[in-house]
C-alpha positions in Angstrom: 97.7 117.5 92.1 100.7 115.9 93.7 99.9 115.4 97.4 102.6 113.6 99.3 105.0 114.0 102.1 108.1 114.2 99.9 109.0 117.6 98.4 111.8 120.1 98.3 114.5 119.1 100.7 112.3 116.6 102.5 112.8 113.9 99.9 114.8 111.3 101.9 113.0 107.9 101.8 111.1 106.9 104.9 110.7 103.1 105.3 108.1 102.9 108.2 104.9 104.9 108.7 105.8 105.6 112.4 109.1 107.3 111.2 107.3 110.1 109.3 108.1 113.4 111.0 105.2 115.3 112.4 106.1 118.4 110.5 105.4 116.5 107.2 101.9 115.7 108.5 101.4 119.4 109.3 102.6 120.5 105.8 100.2 118.0 104.3 97.3 119.4 106.3 98.1 122.9 105.1 98.2 121.6 101.5 94.8 120.0 101.9 93.4 123.1 103.6 94.6 125.3 100.8 93.3 123.0 98.0 89.9 122.6 99.6 89.6 126.4 100.2 90.2 126.8 96.5 87.6 124.1 95.7 85.1 125.9 97.9 85.7 129.1 96.0 85.0 127.2 92.8 82.0 125.3 94.1 79.8 126.6 91.3 82.3 125.3 88.7 83.1 121.9 90.1 80.7 119.2 91.2 83.0 116.8 93.1 86.5 116.1 94.4 87.8 112.5 94.4 90.6 111.0 96.4 92.1 107.6 95.3 91.6 106.1 98.8 90.8 107.1 102.4 93.7 105.6 104.4 97.4 105.3 104.3 98.0 101.6 104.2 100.1 99.0 102.5 97.6 98.6 99.7 98.6 101.8 97.8 101.0 101.9 94.9 102.7 104.9 96.6 104.3 102.6 99.2 106.9 100.7 97.2 110.6 100.2 97.1 111.0 101.0 100.8 109.5 104.4 100.5 106.5 104.9 102.8 104.1 107.7 101.8 101.2 109.1 103.7 99.1 111.4 101.4 95.6 110.5 102.5 93.2 111.6 105.2 93.3 108.6 107.6 96.2 106.6 109.0 96.5 102.8 108.7 94.4 102.3 111.8 91.7 104.6 110.2 92.2 107.4 112.6 91.8 110.8 111.1 95.0 112.8 110.5 95.7 116.5 110.4 95.1 116.3 106.7 91.4 115.5 107.4 91.2 118.3 109.9 92.8 120.7 107.4 89.8 120.0 105.1 86.9 119.7 107.5 87.8 122.3 110.2 91.2 123.9 110.0 90.5 126.1 113.0 89.5 123.3 115.3 92.5 123.4 117.8 91.1 120.4 119.8 90.3 118.2 116.8 87.2 117.2 118.7 84.3 115.3 117.2 82.0 118.3 117.8 84.2 120.6 115.7 84.5 118.0 112.9 80.8 117.3 112.8 79.9 121.0 112.7 82.3 121.7 109.9 81.1 118.7 107.9 77.5 120.0 108.1 78.7 123.4 106.9 80.2 121.7 103.8 76.9 120.2 102.7 
C-alpha cells in the first residue's frame, strides 16, 4: 500500500516537516483508519501488519531530493500523530492517553 502525504493534486514537494499542511495529516489518518478497519475485518486471515518504521525522521529513504514525507505514526520528536489515533481510537476527539490505552487493549 502506498501511504504518503502526496497524492492527487497534493503533489507539490514540501521541503520541511513543519510545512506539511494539517489537512494532509488528516487525510493520512483517514487512510490508516480505513486500512486498519479492513485489517480488523480480516483478522482471521492475516496474522500481522508491519510498518517500515515508527517515526517520520531524516533516516527514511522517503525523505530525499528536498521532498519531505510523513507517512508514519509518530513525528520526528516521537509524538503520536493523527495517523496513530486513526488506528488506535479514531473516535477519540481529545486524543487523550486514556482513550488510546483503552483502544489499544481492545485490539489485543
